[in-house]
C-alpha positions as CSV (number, residue, x, y, z in Angstrom):
1,M,0.0,0.0,0.0
2,A,1.3,3.5,-0.7
3,L,0.1,7.1,-0.3
4,P,-0.6,9.2,-3.3
5,I,2.0,11.4,-4.9
6,L,2.4,14.5,-2.7
7,S,4.0,17.2,-4.7
8,S,4.9,19.3,-1.7
9,V,6.7,16.4,0.1
10,P,8.9,15.2,-2.7
11,S,11.6,13.7,-0.5
12,L,9.1,11.2,0.9
13,F,7.0,10.5,-2.2
14,A,9.2,11.1,-5.2
15,Q,8.1,8.9,-8.1
16,P,10.2,7.7,-11.1
17,S,9.8,9.8,-14.2
18,E,10.5,6.8,-16.4
19,P,8.8,3.4,-16.4
20,I,10.2,1.1,-13.8
21,K,12.6,-1.6,-15.0
22,R,12.3,-5.1,-13.6
23,L,14.3,-8.4,-13.7
24,V,12.6,-11.8,-13.6
25,I,14.4,-15.2,-13.6
26,F,12.4,-18.3,-14.6
27,F,14.6,-21.2,-13.7
28,Q,14.0,-24.8,-14.9
29,P,16.2,-27.9,-14.0
30,N,17.4,-31.0,-15.8
31,G,18.1,-29.7,-19.3
32,V,16.0,-30.0,-22.5
33,N,15.6,-32.0,-25.7
34,M,18.4,-30.1,-27.5
35,S,17.4,-31.7,-30.9
36,D,14.2,-29.6,-31.1
37,F,14.1,-27.0,-28.3
38,F,15.4,-23.9,-30.1
39,P,13.7,-22.0,-32.9
40,A,14.1,-23.6,-36.3
41,N,16.3,-20.8,-37.6
42,D,19.6,-20.7,-35.7
43,R,20.2,-17.0,-36.5
44,G,18.2,-14.0,-37.6
45,A,14.6,-12.8,-37.3
46,L,12.0,-14.9,-35.5
47,T,8.9,-15.8,-37.7
48,D,5.9,-17.9,-37.0
49,A,7.7,-20.8,-38.8
50,S,10.5,-20.5,-36.3
51,F,8.3,-22.1,-33.6
52,V,6.5,-24.9,-35.4
53,G,7.2,-28.2,-33.9
54,R,9.8,-26.8,-31.5
55,G,10.1,-26.9,-27.7
56,V,9.5,-23.1,-27.6
57,E,6.4,-23.4,-29.8
58,P,4.0,-22.1,-27.0
59,L,5.9,-18.8,-27.2
60,A,5.1,-18.0,-30.8
61,A,2.6,-15.3,-29.9
62,F,5.4,-13.3,-28.2
63,R,8.0,-13.7,-31.0
64,S,8.3,-9.9,-31.5
65,K,9.3,-9.6,-27.8
66,L,11.7,-12.5,-27.6
67,L,15.5,-12.7,-27.8
68,V,17.2,-16.1,-28.1
69,P,21.0,-15.9,-27.4
70,R,22.8,-19.0,-28.8
71,G,26.2,-20.5,-28.1
72,I,26.6,-19.3,-24.4
73,H,28.3,-21.7,-22.0
74,M,28.3,-21.7,-18.2
75,S,31.0,-20.0,-16.4
76,P,32.7,-21.6,-14.4
77,R,32.4,-24.5,-16.7
78,G,31.4,-28.1,-16.0
79,F,33.3,-31.3,-16.5
80,G,35.9,-30.1,-14.0
81,L,37.4,-27.8,-16.7
82,D,37.9,-24.9,-14.3
83,G,38.9,-26.9,-11.3
84,I,36.0,-26.0,-9.1
85,A,34.3,-28.3,-6.6
86,G,31.0,-30.0,-7.1
87,C,29.4,-32.4,-9.6
88,D,27.8,-31.0,-12.8
89,H,24.3,-30.9,-11.3
90,R,25.6,-28.9,-8.4
91,K,27.4,-26.5,-10.7
92,G,24.4,-26.2,-13.0
93,M,22.3,-25.0,-10.1
94,S,24.7,-23.0,-7.9
95,C,26.8,-21.4,-10.6
96,K,23.9,-20.4,-12.9
97,L,22.9,-17.2,-11.2
98,T,26.1,-16.5,-9.4
99,A,28.8,-17.3,-12.0
100,V,31.3,-18.2,-9.2
101,G,32.8,-21.3,-7.9
102,L,31.5,-23.6,-5.2
103,S,32.7,-24.4,-1.7
104,D,34.8,-27.5,-1.4
105,D,32.8,-29.3,1.2
106,S,29.7,-31.6,1.4
107,R,27.2,-28.9,0.4
108,N,29.1,-27.1,-2.4
109,Y,27.3,-23.8,-2.0
110,A,28.2,-20.9,-4.2
111,L,31.0,-18.6,-3.1
112,G,29.1,-15.4,-4.0
113,H,25.7,-13.9,-4.3
114,S,23.3,-14.3,-7.2
115,V,22.3,-11.9,-9.9
116,D,18.8,-11.4,-8.5
117,F,20.3,-10.2,-5.2
118,E,22.7,-7.9,-7.1
119,A,19.9,-6.4,-9.1
120,A,17.5,-6.0,-6.1
121,R,20.2,-4.2,-4.0
122,R,20.6,-1.7,-6.8
123,I,17.1,-1.2,-8.2
124,N,14.7,-2.1,-5.4
125,P,13.7,0.9,-3.2
126,G,15.7,0.5,0.0
127,G,17.6,-2.4,-1.6
128,V,15.2,-4.9,-0.2
129,D,15.7,-8.6,-1.1
130,P,14.2,-10.0,-4.3
131,L,11.1,-12.0,-4.3
132,V,12.4,-15.6,-4.5
133,L,9.8,-18.3,-5.1
134,H,10.2,-22.1,-5.3
135,V,7.7,-24.4,-7.0
136,G,7.9,-27.8,-5.3
137,R,9.5,-29.1,-2.1
138,R,11.1,-26.4,-0.1
139,V,14.4,-27.2,1.6
140,D,16.0,-25.6,4.6
141,P,19.5,-24.4,3.7
142,A,20.8,-26.0,6.9
143,D,19.7,-29.4,5.6
144,G,20.2,-29.0,1.8
145,G,22.9,-29.0,-0.8
146,A,23.8,-27.2,-4.0
147,T,21.2,-28.9,-6.1
148,D,18.4,-27.3,-4.0
149,F,19.0,-23.6,-4.6
150,V,19.7,-21.1,-7.3
151,S,19.5,-17.8,-5.3
152,Y,22.2,-16.7,-2.9
153,S,22.2,-13.6,-0.7
154,A,25.9,-14.0,0.0
155,A,28.8,-16.5,-0.2
156,N,27.7,-19.9,1.2
157,T,24.3,-18.4,1.9
158,P,21.6,-20.0,-0.3
159,Y,18.2,-18.3,-0.2
160,A,15.3,-20.7,0.1
161,G,12.4,-19.5,-2.0
162,E,8.9,-19.4,-0.6
163,N,6.7,-22.2,-2.0
164,N,3.4,-21.5,-0.3
165,P,1.2,-19.0,-2.3
166,W,-0.7,-17.9,0.9
167,N,2.5,-16.8,2.6
168,V,3.5,-14.8,-0.5
169,Y,0.0,-13.2,-0.8
170,R,0.0,-12.3,2.9
171,S,3.4,-10.7,2.7
172,L,2.3,-8.6,-0.3
173,M,-0.7,-7.4,1.7
174,G,1.7,-6.1,4.3
175,I,0.5,-8.5,7.0
176,I,2.9,-9.7,9.6
177,P,2.2,-13.3,10.6
178,G,0.7,-13.5,14.1
179,G,0.5,-9.7,14.4
180,E,-2.3,-7.3,14.9
181,A,-2.7,-6.6,11.1
182,E,-3.1,-10.3,10.3
183,D,-5.8,-10.6,13.0
184,R,-7.7,-7.5,12.1
185,I,-7.6,-7.8,8.3
186,V,-7.5,-11.5,7.7
187,R,-9.6,-12.7,10.6
188,R,-11.9,-9.9,11.3
189,R,-11.8,-8.1,7.9
190,Q,-11.5,-4.6,9.4
191,S,-10.4,-1.8,7.2
192,V,-6.8,-1.3,6.4
193,A,-7.4,2.4,6.9
194,D,-8.0,1.8,10.6
195,L,-4.5,0.4,11.0
196,V,-2.8,3.4,9.5
197,R,-5.0,6.2,10.9
198,E,-2.4,7.4,13.4
199,D,0.3,7.6,10.8
200,L,-2.0,9.4,8.4
201,Q,-2.8,12.0,11.0
202,T,1.0,12.5,11.7
203,L,1.6,13.0,8.0
204,R,-1.3,15.5,7.8
205,R,0.5,17.6,10.5
206,M,3.5,18.0,8.2
207,P,3.9,21.3,6.2
208,M,2.2,20.7,2.9
209,S,-0.1,22.3,0.4
210,S,-3.9,22.2,0.7
211,D,-3.9,20.1,-2.5
212,D,-1.8,17.5,-0.9
213,R,-4.1,17.4,2.2
214,M,-7.0,16.8,-0.2
215,K,-5.0,14.0,-1.8
216,I,-4.5,12.3,1.6
217,D,-8.2,12.5,2.3
218,A,-9.1,11.1,-1.1
219,W,-6.7,8.3,-0.6
220,L,-8.2,7.4,2.8
221,A,-11.6,7.3,1.2
222,L,-10.4,5.1,-1.6
223,V,-8.8,2.6,0.9
224,R,-12.0,2.4,2.9
225,D,-13.9,1.7,-0.3
226,T,-11.6,-1.0,-1.8
227,E,-9.3,-2.3,1.0
228,T,-7.1,-3.5,-1.8
229,S,-5.8,-0.3,-3.3
230,M,-2.1,-0.3,-4.3
231,P,0.3,2.2,-5.9
232,G,1.0,2.7,-9.6
233,L,-0.8,0.3,-11.9
234,C,-2.7,-1.3,-9.0
235,D,-6.4,-1.0,-8.4
236,A,-9.0,-3.1,-6.7
237,G,-9.3,-5.3,-9.8
238,T,-5.6,-6.1,-10.2
239,P,-5.7,-9.4,-8.2
240,G,-8.8,-10.5,-10.1
241,A,-7.2,-9.6,-13.4
242,L,-4.3,-12.0,-12.6
243,G,-6.6,-14.7,-11.5
244,I,-5.6,-14.5,-7.9
245,T,-8.6,-16.2,-6.3
246,G,-8.9,-18.9,-3.7
247,V,-5.3,-18.3,-2.5
248,D,-6.6,-18.9,1.1
249,R,-6.8,-22.6,0.2
250,Y,-3.1,-22.7,1.0
251,D,-3.5,-21.1,4.4
252,G,-1.9,-23.5,6.9
253,M,-0.9,-26.0,4.2
254,S,2.4,-27.7,5.1
255,D,5.5,-27.2,3.0
256,D,5.5,-30.9,2.1
257,Q,1.9,-30.8,0.9
258,V,2.2,-27.6,-1.1
259,G,5.4,-28.9,-2.6
260,S,4.0,-32.2,-3.7
261,D,3.5,-33.3,-7.3
262,G,-0.2,-32.9,-6.9
263,E,0.2,-29.2,-6.2
264,F,3.0,-28.5,-8.6
265,R,1.0,-27.2,-11.5
266,E,-1.5,-25.0,-9.6
267,A,0.9,-23.8,-6.9
268,G,3.4,-22.8,-9.6
269,R,0.8,-20.8,-11.6
270,M,-0.4,-19.0,-8.5
271,L,3.2,-18.1,-7.5
272,M,3.8,-16.7,-10.9
273,R,0.7,-14.6,-10.6
274,L,1.8,-13.3,-7.3
275,S,5.2,-12.5,-8.7
276,V,3.5,-10.3,-11.4
277,L,1.3,-8.7,-8.7
278,S,4.4,-7.7,-6.7
279,M,5.9,-6.1,-9.9
280,V,2.8,-4.4,-11.0
281,C,2.2,-2.9,-7.5
282,D,6.0,-2.1,-7.2
283,Q,6.3,-4.2,-4.1
284,N,9.4,-5.8,-5.7
285,R,11.2,-5.2,-9.0
286,V,13.2,-8.4,-9.0
287,S,11.8,-11.9,-8.8
288,T,13.2,-15.4,-9.2
289,I,10.9,-18.4,-9.8
290,Q,12.7,-21.7,-9.3
291,W,10.8,-24.8,-10.6
292,S,11.7,-27.9,-8.7
293,R,15.4,-28.7,-8.1
294,G,18.5,-30.2,-9.7
295,S,18.5,-34.0,-9.9
296,G,14.8,-33.9,-9.2
297,G,11.5,-32.8,-10.5
298,P,8.0,-34.1,-10.4
299,T,6.4,-36.9,-12.4
300,F,4.3,-35.0,-15.0
301,R,0.7,-36.3,-14.9
302,W,-1.3,-33.4,-16.0
303,D,-2.2,-31.3,-19.1
304,G,-2.3,-34.4,-21.2
305,I,1.1,-35.7,-20.0
306,T,1.1,-39.2,-18.4
307,H,4.6,-40.0,-17.5
308,D,5.8,-42.9,-15.3
309,F,9.2,-41.4,-14.3
310,T,10.4,-38.2,-12.7
311,H,11.7,-35.3,-14.8
312,H,15.3,-36.1,-13.7
313,Q,14.9,-39.8,-14.6
314,L,13.6,-38.9,-18.0
315,S,16.3,-36.3,-18.6
316,H,18.8,-39.2,-18.4
317,R,16.6,-41.0,-21.0
318,T,16.7,-44.3,-19.1
319,G,14.0,-43.9,-16.5
320,R,16.8,-44.0,-13.9
321,D,18.6,-41.4,-11.7
322,D,21.8,-42.5,-13.4
323,A,22.6,-42.8,-17.1
324,A,22.9,-46.6,-17.2
325,G,20.8,-48.7,-19.5
326,A,19.1,-48.2,-22.8
327,D,17.0,-45.2,-23.7
328,L,13.3,-45.5,-23.1
329,P,11.1,-45.8,-26.2
330,G,9.7,-42.4,-27.1
331,I,12.0,-40.6,-24.7
332,E,12.6,-37.6,-27.0
333,R,8.9,-37.0,-27.2
334,M,8.6,-37.2,-23.4
335,I,11.3,-34.7,-22.8
336,G,9.8,-32.5,-25.4
337,D,6.5,-32.7,-23.6
338,I,8.1,-31.2,-20.5
339,D,9.9,-28.5,-22.5
340,R,6.6,-27.4,-24.1
341,W,4.9,-27.5,-20.7
342,Y,7.5,-25.1,-19.2
343,A,7.3,-23.0,-22.3
344,S,3.5,-22.7,-21.8
345,R,4.1,-21.6,-18.2
346,F,6.7,-19.0,-19.4
347,A,4.1,-17.8,-21.9
348,E,1.5,-17.4,-19.1
349,L,4.0,-15.3,-17.1
350,L,4.7,-13.1,-20.1
351,G,1.0,-12.8,-20.9
352,W,0.2,-11.6,-17.4
353,M,3.0,-9.0,-17.5
354,D,2.0,-7.9,-21.0
355,Q,-1.6,-7.1,-20.1
356,F,-0.6,-4.1,-17.9
357,A,0.0,-1.0,-20.0
358,E,2.8,1.3,-18.7
359,G,3.9,4.4,-20.4
360,E,4.3,3.7,-24.1
361,G,4.5,0.0,-23.6
362,T,3.7,-2.7,-21.0
363,V,5.2,-4.1,-17.8
364,L,6.8,-6.8,-20.0
365,D,8.3,-4.3,-22.4
366,H,10.1,-2.5,-19.5
367,S,11.4,-5.8,-18.0
368,A,14.0,-8.4,-18.8
369,V,12.5,-11.9,-18.2
370,M,15.0,-14.8,-18.6
371,W,14.1,-18.5,-18.9
372,I,17.3,-20.3,-18.1
373,N,18.1,-24.0,-17.4
374,E,20.4,-25.9,-15.1
375,L,21.8,-27.8,-18.1
376,S,21.5,-28.1,-21.8
377,D,21.5,-31.9,-22.5
378,G,20.4,-33.6,-19.3
379,K,21.9,-37.0,-19.9
380,A,25.3,-35.7,-20.9
381,H,25.2,-32.9,-18.2
382,H,26.3,-30.4,-20.9
383,F,27.0,-26.9,-19.9
384,N,27.4,-25.4,-23.4
385,N,24.9,-23.9,-25.8
386,L,22.6,-23.2,-22.9
387,P,18.9,-23.1,-23.6
388,I,18.1,-19.4,-22.8
389,V,15.1,-17.3,-23.8
390,I,14.8,-13.6,-22.8
391,A,11.5,-11.7,-23.1
392,G,11.1,-8.0,-22.9
393,S,13.6,-5.4,-24.0
394,A,14.0,-3.7,-20.5
395,G,12.8,-0.4,-22.0
396,G,14.6,-0.8,-25.3
397,Y,18.0,-1.9,-24.0
398,L,17.8,-5.4,-25.5
399,K,17.2,-6.7,-29.1
400,Q,13.8,-8.2,-29.8
401,G,12.5,-10.8,-32.2
402,E,15.8,-12.4,-33.0
403,V,18.0,-15.4,-32.6
404,V,21.5,-14.0,-31.9
405,D,24.9,-15.7,-32.2
406,C,26.8,-15.0,-29.0
407,S,29.6,-17.5,-29.6
408,R,33.1,-16.4,-30.3
409,S,33.7,-18.7,-33.3
410,G,30.2,-19.4,-34.7
411,D,30.2,-22.8,-33.1
412,Y,27.3,-23.0,-30.8
413,G,28.7,-26.2,-29.1
414,A,32.0,-24.6,-28.2
415,I,33.0,-24.9,-24.5
416,E,34.9,-21.6,-24.4
417,G,34.7,-18.0,-25.5
418,A,31.1,-17.2,-24.5
419,P,30.8,-17.3,-20.7
420,H,27.4,-16.8,-19.3
421,N,28.6,-14.3,-16.6
422,A,28.7,-11.7,-19.4
423,L,25.0,-12.4,-20.1
424,L,24.2,-11.7,-16.4
425,T,26.3,-8.5,-16.6
426,T,24.2,-7.4,-19.7
427,L,20.9,-8.1,-17.9
428,L,22.1,-6.0,-14.9
429,N,22.9,-3.1,-17.1
430,A,19.7,-3.5,-19.0
431,V,17.6,-3.0,-15.8
432,G,19.7,-0.1,-14.5
433,A,21.9,-2.1,-12.0
434,A,25.2,-0.9,-13.6
435,S,27.9,-3.6,-13.7
436,E,31.3,-3.9,-15.4
437,G,31.5,-7.6,-14.8
438,F,29.3,-9.9,-12.6
439,G,30.6,-13.1,-11.0
440,D,34.1,-14.5,-11.3
441,T,35.5,-12.6,-14.3
442,S,38.8,-14.5,-14.1
443,R,36.9,-17.6,-15.3
444,G,34.4,-15.6,-17.4
445,R,35.0,-12.0,-18.6
446,T,34.2,-8.4,-18.0
447,G,31.7,-6.5,-20.2
448,E,28.5,-7.2,-21.9
449,Y,27.3,-9.1,-25.0
450,S,27.0,-6.3,-27.4
451,Q,25.4,-8.6,-29.9
452,I,22.1,-8.7,-27.9
453,K,21.9,-5.0,-27.2
454,A,19.5,-2.9,-29.3
């Protein structure tokens, strides 16, 4: 909740003159079916034909707002090439958003913070933490390992995403669990205005114009009428426009239950909606949505998919958690089913962001939204030619509607010359979190990918 713009108290209520920029990370584990994931054309403009029969096919409607960088490899690299601790699954998780090495111990946590925390500290008002969400089973960092987390607030400090939509919703409403606000709003449904009356009266005693006093009175009346008013693009209908209904179903639901396979689909969609709500209402300008975990994943049995093995077992093509044995019949199709399912979820996220007009564009246009994976080929644990799709131009900073060669030699499968830390640097600069080189530049490099800049 926020007060209206008060022109005579600019130090307290100054508003940005330009549309807000936002960074969103959509993280998927276990790799993809590399044979048909990317658009059909490996360079150049995206067309409708680029998406037909491909893993990214559900994104065709957004082709003019998509950027597909090709040939980027993880940095530090897998296969022990850079001499860092941890197996390739652990590197794929903990290195992906940090671009640093891992601790040489049983947990192999990252030795630095992740790009979402870097961005949040620079572009969130007050430098508040990013909104980190986790679809699936939530793990306590004290009990987990590197395959459980992608976000890090500091070295050796993984940040466990919230997996219960009710807890996220409640935090966005400014309600402290167990506090007076929760009791009065959630339990007794009293007006939000009653909770802030004293603060409003204090504010009204400050020197200000009569126009600003009228604004405060008008705001108070609006809150009483709606009880859901929020700043900027928010209004009483915003939660409904995002389909945020029935979220109280998750009130009191245990982490294990909300993280079960049976809740995976609906909890994930609700968490995405809440992420968009936080952005539209400027509660948070940076969000990470982690689906499942490395070496894991649900057994997909919804939306026409009827698998008998977990995502990780299918990613190894054998129905096992190791790579032994022959490939399962129809395995390429099964992995492709999962790729398209995640692409459909990414498309939903983009659609919810794109429906909110902002300035001369939409919330999506002023954001950078990256879909990135733990691995490329799941069975081989490849770290090169990473499957990455970026939506939104961050207000015109990034190219749109193209597949772009980011490799050094034109060989998308190369294992050197195109470190992903430079992509993270580019994204930070795109959203206004200036950086010369994010992560371990000794194993990556400084600077941006000029190829993807508009």
